KOLTI-642188 format. One record per residue (C-alpha): residue in one letter; x, z, y; residue number from 1. Coordinates in steps of 0.02 Angstrom, whole numbers. Layout:
ATOM res      X      Z      Y   n
ATOM   a      X      Z      Y NUM
...
This chain:
ATOM res      X      Z      Y   n
ATOM   m    845   2946  -4538   1
ATOM   n   1032   2977  -4529   2
ATOM   e   1082   2956  -4333   3
ATOM   k   1247   2890  -4390   4
ATOM   n   1162   2722  -4456   5
ATOM   q   1061   2681  -4305   6
ATOM   t   1105   2560  -4182   7
ATOM   w   1059   2613  -4004   8
ATOM   v    983   2495  -3894   9
ATOM   s   1053   2443  -3724  10
ATOM   e    968   2282  -3711  11
ATOM   i    809   2219  -3732  12
ATOM   v    742   2037  -3767  13
ATOM   l    578   1977  -3697  14
ATOM   l    525   1816  -3813  15
ATOM   g    394   1778  -3683  16
ATOM   f    298   1623  -3742  17
ATOM   q    400   1534  -3891  18
ATOM   n    394   1348  -3949  19
ATOM   l    348   1280  -3793  20
ATOM   h    439   1112  -3813  21
ATOM   n    401    986  -3700  22
ATOM   f    275   1101  -3603  23
ATOM   k    427   1221  -3532  24
ATOM   v    451   1121  -3364  25
ATOM   p    281   1095  -3332  26
ATOM   l    233   1276  -3357  27
ATOM   f    391   1351  -3270  28
ATOM   s    330   1221  -3111  29
ATOM   l    153   1287  -3125  30
ATOM   f    211   1471  -3118  31
ATOM   l    351   1433  -2992  32
ATOM   l    211   1363  -2873  33
ATOM   i     83   1501  -2908  34
ATOM   y    210   1638  -2875  35
ATOM   i    267   1541  -2701  36
ATOM   l     98   1533  -2664  37
ATOM   t     61   1714  -2706  38
ATOM   v    207   1774  -2586  39
ATOM   w    151   1654  -2457  40
ATOM   e    -50   1710  -2456  41
ATOM   n      0   1910  -2464  42
ATOM   v    131   1884  -2324  43
ATOM   l     -2   1792  -2215  44
ATOM   i   -131   1928  -2250  45
ATOM   i    -11   2079  -2203  46
ATOM   v     47   1980  -2036  47
ATOM   l   -131   1934  -2000  48
ATOM   v   -189   2105  -1988  49
ATOM   a    -56   2188  -1916  50
ATOM   f    -45   2063  -1762  51
ATOM   s   -223   2024  -1747  52
ATOM   r   -318   2146  -1647  53
ATOM   n   -488   2080  -1726  54
ATOM   l   -442   2132  -1905  55
ATOM   h   -402   2310  -1826  56
ATOM   s   -530   2378  -1942  57
ATOM   p   -527   2500  -2102  58
ATOM   m   -581   2349  -2222  59
ATOM   y   -443   2248  -2166  60
ATOM   f   -317   2392  -2160  61
ATOM   f   -366   2418  -2336  62
ATOM   l   -330   2223  -2377  63
ATOM   q   -166   2247  -2312  64
ATOM   q   -116   2364  -2417  65
ATOM   l   -191   2271  -2574  66
ATOM   a    -87   2113  -2514  67
ATOM   l     58   2228  -2521  68
ATOM   s     22   2302  -2674  69
ATOM   d      3   2119  -2755  70
ATOM   l    162   2061  -2675  71
ATOM   l    247   2194  -2750  72
ATOM   t    161   2187  -2928  73
ATOM   s    197   1992  -2932  74
ATOM   s    379   2004  -2873  75
ATOM   n    414   2134  -2983  76
ATOM   i    350   2021  -3148  77
ATOM   a    359   1838  -3093  78
ATOM   p    551   1822  -3109  79
ATOM   t    535   1870  -3264  80
ATOM   l    392   1757  -3334  81
ATOM   l    503   1601  -3258  82
ATOM   e    665   1658  -3355  83
ATOM   t    568   1683  -3523  84
ATOM   i    508   1514  -3498  85
ATOM   l    628   1413  -3440  86
ATOM   n    766   1500  -3585  87
ATOM   e    636   1533  -3712  88
ATOM   g    658   1721  -3674  89
ATOM   a    755   1838  -3560  90
ATOM   t    882   1978  -3586  91
ATOM   v    863   2151  -3480  92
ATOM   s    941   2305  -3499  93
ATOM   l    837   2446  -3568  94
ATOM   v    841   2541  -3398  95
ATOM   g    800   2384  -3322  96
ATOM   c    645   2366  -3429  97
ATOM   i    579   2530  -3410  98
ATOM   t    602   2539  -3224  99
ATOM   q    506   2371  -3228 100
ATOM   f    359   2450  -3325 101
ATOM   n    359   2609  -3209 102
ATOM   i    355   2494  -3042 103
ATOM   f    220   2404  -3140 104
ATOM   g    121   2563  -3203 105
ATOM   g    124   2659  -3020 106
ATOM   l     45   2509  -2925 107
ATOM   e    -73   2476  -3030 108
ATOM   t   -123   2663  -3009 109
ATOM   f   -115   2630  -2840 110
ATOM   v   -239   2482  -2829 111
ATOM   g   -359   2581  -2951 112
ATOM   f   -358   2726  -2796 113
ATOM   l   -368   2592  -2667 114
ATOM   l   -518   2511  -2760 115
ATOM   a   -615   2665  -2747 116
ATOM   v   -563   2707  -2572 117
ATOM   m   -633   2537  -2521 118
ATOM   a   -797   2562  -2619 119
ATOM   y   -811   2725  -2515 120
ATOM   d   -781   2603  -2362 121
ATOM   r   -919   2505  -2401 122
ATOM   y  -1056   2645  -2431 123
ATOM   v  -1024   2727  -2281 124
ATOM   a  -1030   2548  -2190 125
ATOM   i  -1192   2515  -2280 126
ATOM   c  -1286   2689  -2302 127
ATOM   i  -1215   2774  -2160 128
ATOM   p  -1165   2641  -2042 129
ATOM   l  -1205   2755  -1883 130
ATOM   r  -1064   2880  -1925 131
ATOM   y   -962   2740  -1999 132
ATOM   t   -825   2747  -1855 133
ATOM   s   -816   2950  -1846 134
ATOM   i   -804   2959  -2042 135
ATOM   m   -684   2792  -2062 136
ATOM   s   -573   2842  -1925 137
ATOM   h   -389   2776  -1942 138
ATOM   r   -311   2941  -1959 139
ATOM   v   -435   2969  -2122 140
ATOM   c   -387   2772  -2181 141
ATOM   v   -200   2818  -2167 142
ATOM   t   -222   2976  -2260 143
ATOM   l   -330   2918  -2405 144
ATOM   m   -190   2769  -2415 145
ATOM   f    -49   2905  -2408 146
ATOM   v   -122   2990  -2553 147
ATOM   s   -148   2836  -2637 148
ATOM   w     35   2788  -2643 149
ATOM   l     71   2966  -2668 150
ATOM   i    -36   2955  -2826 151
ATOM   g     46   2782  -2886 152
ATOM   l    231   2862  -2863 153
ATOM   g    171   3033  -2956 154
ATOM   a    126   2909  -3106 155
ATOM   i    274   2830  -3091 156
ATOM   l    387   3006  -3114 157
ATOM   i    263   3056  -3255 158
ATOM   t    279   2903  -3366 159
ATOM   a    485   2877  -3315 160
ATOM   n    482   3059  -3407 161
ATOM   l    384   3029  -3538 162
ATOM   i    459   2864  -3589 163
ATOM   a    626   2935  -3577 164
ATOM   t    579   3069  -3718 165
ATOM   l    590   2913  -3834 166
ATOM   h    737   2853  -3917 167
ATOM   f    770   2676  -3953 168
ATOM   c    867   2613  -4098 169
ATOM   d    893   2454  -4222 170
ATOM   r    752   2337  -4149 171
ATOM   n    781   2266  -3974 172
ATOM   t    646   2110  -3960 173
ATOM   i    472   2132  -3872 174
ATOM   h    361   1990  -3902 175
ATOM   h    300   1975  -3731 176
ATOM   f    364   1910  -3557 177
ATOM   f    368   2102  -3462 178
ATOM   c    410   2263  -3530 179
ATOM   d    238   2341  -3551 180
ATOM   f    181   2519  -3618 181
ATOM   f    114   2454  -3793 182
ATOM   p    274   2332  -3821 183
ATOM   l    397   2473  -3777 184
ATOM   l    326   2601  -3897 185
ATOM   e    327   2478  -4036 186
ATOM   l    500   2471  -4015 187
ATOM   s    533   2662  -4009 188
ATOM   c    617   2735  -4163 189
ATOM   s    535   2911  -4108 190
ATOM   d    369   2984  -4144 191
ATOM   t    262   2917  -4004 192
ATOM   f    118   3009  -4056 193
ATOM   i    140   3144  -3907 194
ATOM   v    166   3017  -3783 195
ATOM   q     -3   2927  -3816 196
ATOM   l    -86   3075  -3799 197
ATOM   e      2   3123  -3641 198
ATOM   v    -32   2939  -3575 199
ATOM   i   -212   2958  -3636 200
ATOM   i   -249   3105  -3538 201
ATOM   l   -157   3055  -3384 202
ATOM   s   -264   2903  -3379 203
ATOM   v   -442   3004  -3365 204
ATOM   p   -378   3056  -3170 205
ATOM   v   -283   2884  -3144 206
ATOM   i   -412   2762  -3215 207
ATOM   i   -562   2844  -3255 208
ATOM   c   -603   2936  -3109 209
ATOM   p   -582   2796  -2981 210
ATOM   f   -692   2696  -3081 211
ATOM   i   -822   2837  -3090 212
ATOM   l   -805   2851  -2876 213
ATOM   i   -825   2655  -2873 214
ATOM   s   -987   2664  -2987 215
ATOM   v  -1069   2803  -2889 216
ATOM   s  -1021   2720  -2723 217
ATOM   y  -1123   2562  -2784 218
ATOM   m  -1272   2635  -2855 219
ATOM   c  -1282   2723  -2691 220
ATOM   i  -1259   2543  -2613 221
ATOM   a  -1362   2469  -2736 222
ATOM   h  -1521   2592  -2681 223
ATOM   a  -1481   2560  -2489 224
ATOM   i  -1493   2372  -2520 225
ATOM   l  -1636   2384  -2612 226
ATOM   k  -1732   2482  -2470 227
ATOM   i  -1702   2358  -2360 228
ATOM   v  -1856   2242  -2305 229
ATOM   s  -1784   2066  -2233 230
ATOM   h  -1705   1976  -2358 231
ATOM   t  -1565   1911  -2233 232
ATOM   g  -1527   2090  -2216 233
ATOM   r  -1525   2114  -2414 234
ATOM   q  -1399   1955  -2423 235
ATOM   k  -1282   2006  -2261 236
ATOM   a  -1272   2183  -2365 237
ATOM   f  -1231   2112  -2521 238
ATOM   s  -1118   1997  -2446 239
ATOM   t   -993   2125  -2380 240
ATOM   c   -974   2200  -2561 241
ATOM   s   -970   2037  -2677 242
ATOM   s   -796   2008  -2645 243
ATOM   h   -742   2184  -2687 244
ATOM   l   -858   2180  -2842 245
ATOM   a   -772   2040  -2889 246
ATOM   v   -605   2101  -2900 247
ATOM   v   -642   2283  -2975 248
ATOM   s   -732   2178  -3119 249
ATOM   m   -558   2079  -3121 250
ATOM   f   -443   2240  -3121 251
ATOM   y   -562   2331  -3243 252
ATOM   g   -602   2198  -3346 253
ATOM   t   -432   2150  -3397 254
ATOM   i   -379   2335  -3411 255
ATOM   i   -516   2358  -3535 256
ATOM   a   -464   2209  -3644 257
ATOM   l   -265   2265  -3644 258
ATOM   y   -263   2445  -3654 259
ATOM   i   -433   2542  -3709 260
ATOM   v   -458   2403  -3827 261
ATOM   p   -351   2439  -3974 262
ATOM   p   -210   2324  -3984 263
ATOM   r   -174   2209  -4132 264
ATOM   k    -28   2114  -4200 265
ATOM   e   -115   1954  -4220 266
ATOM   s   -181   1959  -4040 267
ATOM   q    -17   1939  -3968 268
ATOM   t    -54   1779  -3896 269
ATOM   i   -217   1848  -3811 270
ATOM   s   -140   1986  -3739 271
ATOM   k    -12   1877  -3656 272
ATOM   v   -146   1772  -3581 273
ATOM   l   -242   1930  -3512 274
ATOM   s    -67   1993  -3454 275
ATOM   l    -52   1824  -3352 276
ATOM   l   -222   1863  -3277 277
ATOM   y   -192   2047  -3245 278
ATOM   t    -17   2008  -3157 279
ATOM   i     19   1833  -3117 280
ATOM   l   -163   1765  -3066 281
ATOM   i   -237   1921  -2985 282
ATOM   p   -126   1923  -2859 283
ATOM   l   -163   1750  -2811 284
ATOM   f   -338   1744  -2824 285
ATOM   n   -359   1929  -2727 286
ATOM   p   -319   1848  -2553 287
ATOM   i   -446   1694  -2581 288
ATOM   i   -588   1807  -2623 289
ATOM   y   -540   1925  -2497 290
ATOM   s   -491   1881  -2356 291
ATOM   l   -427   1685  -2323 292
ATOM   r   -610   1618  -2346 293
ATOM   n   -679   1777  -2216 294
ATOM   k   -719   1699  -2052 295
ATOM   d   -615   1843  -1959 296
ATOM   a   -472   1798  -2054 297
ATOM   q   -487   1615  -2022 298
ATOM   e   -507   1642  -1830 299
ATOM   a   -377   1756  -1813 300
ATOM   l   -256   1608  -1929 301
ATOM   k   -307   1485  -1797 302
ATOM   y   -278   1580  -1641 303
ATOM   i    -91   1633  -1710 304
ATOM   i    -62   1441  -1762 305
ATOM   k   -148   1397  -1605 306
ATOM   y    -10   1514  -1514 307
ATOM   h    128   1473  -1595 308
ATOM   t     93   1286  -1566 309
ATOM   k     79   1321  -1372 310
ATOM   w    248   1429  -1379 311
ATOM   i    360   1284  -1478 312
ATOM   h    295   1144  -1356 313
C-alpha cells in the first residue's frame, strides 16, 4: 500500500457495548457500584494487613499484594468501561490505548507469578510445616514479591516495544470496552505475524511456567493431604487451599477462554463478557473469597472499628 494514501491513526474509538438503550443507566450504575466496592474492599485489605499485627504473616502479605494489583487493574479498566456505557463509546489517544494495555498486561503477569508464589507458600505450610517460618521468612517473601513485580514491569517493556513496531492506519474502531491485545492487532496495517509469534514465545515463561509451578505444588499438597489420617485434619488442610484454588481457576479459566482459544469475530459479545469477569468482577470477588470471610481478617476489622469508635467518642 502506498504510504501517501494511508491515514495514520492518532485516536482510538472504543465501541464498548452498543445499543444499550434503556439499560444504559442501570448498567452504568451497576458497574459504578462494583468499582466503588472493589476500591473499598481492596483498600480495606491493604490497610488491615498494614496495621494489624495478627495479619503479619506471609499469606496476608501476599494477599495485600493481590489486593494492590486488583485495585490497579480495576482503576485501569473501569473508568473506560463506564465512559463507553454512558456515551455508547469512548475516544482515547493511540498512546493512551497502548499504555492501558501495557499496564493491564504487566499487572496480569504479576498476578500469575503471585499465584505461583502463594501456591508454593501453601505447599511449604502443609508439606514442610516445621520449616515454614525459616523458609518463608519476611526477607524471602519481600524478595519473591520484588522479583514478581520486576517480571511484570519487564512484560510491560517487552510488549510496549513489540507494539511500537506496528503501524496503525485507516481503521481506528475497536469493538471492545478497553484496549486489549487482539483488538489492537486487528487495527494494525502492519504484518502482525512476528508480533504474535514473539507474544506466544513470551507466554511460555509468563503464563505456562507459573501454571506448572501451581500444578506441581498442588499435586504435592494433595499427596500430603491424603496421608493425613484424621478427617478434621484433612478438612483443615484443604480449607487453607480452597480460596487460592478458586482464584487460580477463575484467573487461568478466563485466560484460556480469552487468549489461548483462537478468537472469532462472531464471539465478540462472549469475549466482552469474559473480559468483564476478568477485569471487573475478579478484582471484586478476590477480597471476598480470600480475606473478608476469613476469621483473622474479620477480627482485625472489628478491632480497628472498635478502636476508632472509642477514639472518636
